[in-house]
C-alpha positions in Angstrom: 80.5 52.7 111.3 84.0 51.2 112.2 84.4 50.5 108.4 83.9 53.8 107.4 85.9 55.0 109.9 88.8 53.1 109.3 88.6 54.0 106.1 88.5 57.4 105.8 90.2 58.1 109.7 92.4 55.0 110.0 94.3 56.8 112.7 91.5 56.4 114.9 91.6 52.8 114.7 95.0 52.7 117.0 92.3 54.8 119.7 89.7 52.2 118.9 91.8 49.0 119.6 92.8 50.7 122.7 89.2 51.4 123.6 88.3 47.7 122.7 90.9 46.3 125.2 90.6 48.8 127.6 86.8 47.8 127.9 86.9 44.6 127.5 89.5 44.4 130.6 86.9 46.8 132.8 84.5 44.1 132.1 86.3 41.1 133.0 87.7 42.7 136.1 84.6 44.9 137.1 81.4 42.4 136.2 79.7 39.7 137.9 80.2 36.8 134.4 83.4 36.3 134.4 83.5 33.2 132.0 81.3 34.6 129.7 83.3 38.2 129.6 86.5 36.3 128.9 85.3 34.1 125.9 83.4 37.5 124.8 87.1 39.2 124.8 88.4 36.7 123.1 86.2 36.3 120.5 85.8 39.7 119.7 89.9 40.2 119.8 89.6 37.1 117.6 87.4 38.6 114.6 89.4 42.0 114.8 93.0 41.0 114.4 93.3 41.1 110.6 90.6 44.2 110.8 93.4 45.9 113.0 96.5 44.6 111.1 95.5 46.1 107.8 95.0 49.5 109.7 97.4 49.4 111.4 96.3 49.5 114.7 98.9 48.1 117.1 101.8 48.2 119.3 103.3 45.1 118.0 102.4 43.2 114.5 101.4 40.3 117.4 99.0 42.3 119.4 95.8 40.6 118.7 97.5 37.2 120.0 98.8 38.7 123.1 95.5 40.5 123.8 93.4 37.2 123.9 96.1 36.3 126.2 95.7 38.8 128.5 92.0 37.9 128.8 92.3 34.2 128.9 95.1 34.9 132.2 92.6 37.5 133.5 90.1 34.2 133.4 92.6 32.0 134.9 93.6 34.3 137.5 89.3 34.8 138.9 88.2 31.2 138.1 90.8 29.1 138.0 90.9 25.8 135.6 90.2 22.2 135.4 93.0 19.6 135.8 92.9 18.0 133.1 93.6 21.6 131.0 97.2 20.8 132.3 97.6 18.5 129.0 98.3 22.0 127.4 100.7 22.7 130.5 102.7 20.5 128.8 102.1 20.8 125.3 103.5 24.2 125.7 106.4 22.3 127.8 107.3 20.1 125.2 108.0 23.2 122.8 110.8 24.4 125.0 113.6 22.1 124.4 113.8 24.3 120.7 114.3 27.1 122.3 117.2 26.3 124.5 118.8 24.6 120.7 118.0 28.5 119.2 119.9 29.5 121.9 122.7 27.4 120.9 122.6 28.3 117.3 121.7 31.7 116.9 122.7 33.6 113.9 124.4 36.9 114.8 121.7 39.2 113.5 119.1 37.4 115.3 116.4 38.6 117.7 115.2 36.9 120.4 111.4 38.9 120.2 110.7 38.4 116.5 112.2 34.6 116.3 111.6 32.7 118.8 108.1 35.0 120.2 107.1 35.4 116.7 106.6 31.4 115.7 105.7 31.0 120.0 102.7 33.3 120.0 100.5 31.2 118.6 101.0 27.8 120.5 100.8 30.1 123.9 97.4 32.1 122.5 96.5 28.0 122.2 98.0 26.9 125.5 96.0 29.5 127.5 93.0 29.4 125.7 92.9 26.0 126.0 93.5 25.6 129.4 90.8 28.4 130.5 88.0 26.4 128.0 88.2 23.1 128.6 85.7 21.9 130.5 83.8 25.2 130.9 80.1 24.9 130.6 78.0 26.9 128.5 74.6 27.7 127.0 73.8 27.3 123.9 72.6 31.0 123.9 76.1 32.7 125.3 77.6 30.1 122.6 75.9 31.9 119.7 77.1 35.4 121.4 80.1 34.6 121.4 80.2 33.6 117.8 78.4 36.8 117.0 81.0 38.8 118.5 83.6 37.0 116.0 81.5 38.5 113.0 80.6 41.8 114.3 84.6 43.4 113.6 85.0 41.5 110.3 81.4 43.1 109.5 83.9 46.2 109.4 86.8 44.3 107.1 84.1 44.1 105.0 83.4 47.5 104.3 86.2 48.4 104.9 88.1 46.6 101.7 84.8 47.6 100.0 85.7 51.4 100.0 89.3 50.9 99.7 89.0 48.8 95.9 85.6 50.3 94.9 86.5 49.1 91.3 88.0 45.8 91.0 88.6 45.4 87.4 91.4 48.3 87.8 93.3 46.4 90.3 93.0 42.7 89.0 95.8 41.8 86.8 96.4 37.9 87.5 95.3 35.2 89.0 98.1 36.0 91.9 96.8 36.3 95.7 95.6 40.0 95.4 96.4 42.8 98.0 95.2 45.6 96.7 91.5 43.6 96.6 92.4 42.6 100.8 92.3 45.9 102.2 96.3 46.1 101.1 97.2 43.3 103.3 97.9 39.8 103.2 94.8 38.1 101.1 95.8 34.7 102.8 94.9 36.0 106.5 91.7 38.0 105.5 90.3 34.5 103.6 91.0 32.9 106.6 89.0 35.7 108.5 86.3 36.2 105.8 86.1 32.1 105.5 85.7 32.3 109.3 82.9 34.2 109.6 80.9 32.5 105.9 80.7 29.4 107.8 79.5 31.1 111.2 76.8 33.0 109.5 75.7 29.9 107.6 75.5 27.8 110.8 72.7 30.9 111.7 70.8 29.9 108.6 70.5 27.1 110.4 69.8 27.3 113.5 68.1 31.2 113.1 68.2 34.6 115.0 65.2 34.9 116.6 64.6 38.5 115.0 63.7 38.3 111.1 65.3 41.2 110.8 68.2 40.7 112.5 68.7 37.1 110.9 68.3 38.4 107.1 70.3 41.0 107.3 72.9 38.7 108.2 72.3 36.2 105.7 72.9 39.5 103.3 76.6 39.8 105.1 77.3 36.1 104.7 76.9 36.7 101.3 78.9 39.8 100.8 81.8 38.3 103.2 81.6 35.6 100.7 82.5 37.4 98.0 84.8 39.1 99.3 86.5 36.3 100.4 86.8 35.4 96.4 88.2 38.1 95.6 91.3 37.9 97.8 91.8 35.3 95.5 93.0 33.1 98.5 92.2 29.7 97.8 92.8 28.5 101.1 90.1 30.4 103.5 87.8 29.7 100.9 87.8 25.9 101.0 88.1 25.5 104.6 84.6 27.6 104.7 83.3 24.7 102.6 84.5 22.1 104.1 83.4 23.3 107.9 80.0 24.4 106.1 79.4 20.4 104.7 80.6 19.1 108.2 77.5 21.4 110.2 74.8 20.6 107.5 75.9 17.0 108.0 75.8 16.9 111.2 72.8 18.7 112.2 71.5 16.5 109.3 72.1 13.3 111.2 71.0 14.6 114.7 67.4 15.9 113.8 64.2 15.2 113.3 62.8 14.1 110.1 60.9 17.4 110.0 63.5 19.5 110.9 65.9 17.2 108.1 63.1 18.3 105.6 64.0 22.1 106.8 67.2 21.5 106.0 67.4 19.9 102.5 65.4 23.0 101.8 67.8 25.3 103.5 71.1 23.3 101.9 69.4 23.4 98.2 68.4 27.3 98.3 72.1 28.0 99.5 73.6 26.3 96.3 71.4 27.9 94.3 72.7 31.0 95.6 76.0 29.9 96.0 76.4 29.0 91.8 74.8 32.8 91.3 77.3 34.5 93.5 80.2 32.5 91.9 78.7 33.2 88.2 78.9 37.5 89.8 82.3 37.0 91.0 83.2 35.3 87.6 81.6 38.1 85.3 83.3 40.7 88.0 86.9 39.4 87.1 86.9 38.5 84.0 86.6 35.0 84.6 90.0 35.0 86.6 88.4 33.8 89.6 87.4 30.7 87.4 91.0 30.5 86.0 92.5 30.4 89.8 90.3 27.7 91.0 91.4 25.9 88.1 95.4 26.5 89.1 96.0 28.0 85.1 97.3 31.4 84.7 95.3 34.7 83.4 95.9 32.9 79.9 94.5 29.9 80.5 97.4 27.4 80.5 97.7 25.2 83.4 100.5 26.1 86.5 103.2 23.7 87.2 102.3 24.0 91.2 99.3 23.5 92.2 100.4 24.6 96.0 101.8 28.2 94.7 105.4 26.8 96.2 104.2 24.8 99.6 105.4 21.7 99.0 108.9 23.2 98.3 108.6 24.7 101.5 107.6 21.1 102.7 110.0 19.1 101.8 112.9 21.4 103.0 110.9 21.5 106.6 111.0 17.3 106.0 115.0 17.1 105.6 115.9 19.8 108.5 113.5 16.5 110.6 115.5 13.8 109.1 118.7 15.2 109.7 117.6 16.8 113.2 115.0 14.4 114.4 115.4 14.7 118.0 115.5 18.6 119.2 114.9 20.0 116.3 116.5 23.1 114.0 115.6 25.2 116.8 112.3 27.7 117.4 112.0 30.3 114.8 115.6 28.6 112.8 113.0 27.9 109.4 112.8 30.7 107.5 117.3 30.6 107.5 117.0 26.6 106.3 114.4 28.2 103.2 116.9 31.1 102.3 120.2 28.0 102.7 118.0 25.8 101.1 115.8 27.7 98.7 117.4 31.1 98.4 114.2 33.0 99.5 113.1 35.2 102.7 110.2 33.0 103.7 108.0 31.7 107.1 106.5 28.5 107.3 103.2 28.3 106.3 102.4 24.6 107.3 102.2 24.5 111.5 102.8 20.4 111.1 105.9 20.6 109.7 107.4 23.9 111.3 106.5 21.7 114.6 108.7 18.4 112.7 111.5 20.6 111.8 112.3 23.1 114.2 110.9 20.8 117.8 112.2 18.1 116.2 110.5 14.6 118.0 109.4 16.8 121.0 107.0 19.0 117.9 105.2 15.3 117.4 104.6 14.7 121.1 102.9 18.1 121.1 101.3 17.3 118.1 99.8 14.0 119.7 98.2 16.6 122.6 96.5 18.7 119.8 95.0 16.0 118.5 94.0 13.9 120.4 92.9 15.9 123.7 89.7 16.9 122.3 88.9 13.7 120.3 88.6 12.3 124.2 86.7 14.2 125.4 84.7 14.2 122.4 83.8 10.5 123.3 83.9 10.8 126.4 80.8 13.0 126.1 80.9 16.4 125.8 77.9 18.1 123.9 79.2 20.8 121.2 77.1 21.0 117.7 80.2 22.9 116.2 82.8 20.8 117.4 84.2 19.2 114.0 83.4 22.3 112.0 85.7 23.7 114.9 88.7 20.9 114.6 88.6 20.7 111.1 89.4 24.7 111.3 91.9 24.7 113.1 93.4 21.3 111.3 93.4 23.2 108.2 94.4 26.6 109.1 97.0 25.8 110.3 98.0 23.6 107.0 97.9 27.1 105.4 98.4 30.1 107.2 100.0 28.0 110.3 99.5 30.4 112.8 99.9 33.9 112.5 96.7 35.0 113.5 95.0 34.2 116.9 91.6 32.6 114.7 92.8 29.2 115.3 94.1 29.4 118.8 91.0 29.9 119.6 88.5 28.6 117.6 90.4 25.5 118.8 89.7 26.3 122.1 85.9 26.8 121.7 86.0 23.1 120.8 87.2 22.1 124.4 83.2 23.8 125.7 80.6 21.4 127.1 77.1 23.1 125.6 74.0 23.2 127.6 71.1 23.3 125.0 68.4 23.8 127.4 66.1 26.6 126.7 66.2 28.5 129.6 68.7 28.8 132.9 68.3 26.4 135.7 67.0 28.4 139.0 69.7 28.3 141.2 69.0 26.1 144.3 68.4 27.5 147.4 69.7 25.9 150.6 68.7 27.4 154.6 
């Protein structure tokens, strides 16, 4: 219904976004289960961020990330955090020297909010989400509910972009990423969140919903999401989703009984068959263009020179910038000026790893080491989380293709730090005299 409303009255989405933020703020402040409500609020905003952007339902472009940060700050205020979570405070402190460099070399027409906060909103969002989630335990059923709250607004996106372009053949003119098939918004980000939704629903194929009607409805929605993700012609989000699905199957397969392994094998074969049918259908609908896209060919079947669509050139510029400024970097937000100077193009970095190197220098390397090592150490110390590796893969691969332009990689990274309690029932409270 929200997807239909967005299509027929896009102006209403601004009030809907305000209502979502107000509703979850009330839940966190007024209700008892604050930890769960904080994570649910952040999950919904993570799933809805791209939807709000494509329908212009925001005050600031970064409203989604700001909302996630706000919810996490509320949670920290009410519930505090574990002392070991201070690793992420160190992470954000390591990024501050580059702000001082920015202030020193600031361009006359540069704006602090659009240059500094735009580039640091992703790391700040990750920092606060990680600080809140670090070391917290959540029951499996509650965790699955969090995943559902990410999925719900993604269903609205599928409905909206389906209504936005009812006739696919009319808007396909080549093999480049297509905004007309992505609700008039960036195909890269749409494919990223839809790919995440496909993985989350795929995981529920292996961990089924209890209600059969709900389960099969969600499986149909998974196919619709996969179809629309392919139609964006943006490969990054689709490929990341595929890697996550394979990783999850392997993890489930290695940690279950022989009987469950047999069931998983049957489901895996079935999903491969369905995926091939979906791919064939998409080929027909796009006149074979989607096949050319994934084969790195143009609309005439000629191989393109650069499989990275220009990202490799940006990467080389950032590596050169790091070599010239290895200690403090070139300063926050200065990457786009570097691209303009070296390549003559207006572009922001697509790769968070190389951006950290060029803009933050050696401090960026230390910050990246914190992000990589802390979750791996917590996992080796016995933290139970069946979604750990797929989510960690999502964070790592997504920030290589879309940097941290959306809240999804930051929040999904934080979910890696949760400890999942697999007990089927909640333990009774211990009564003391």
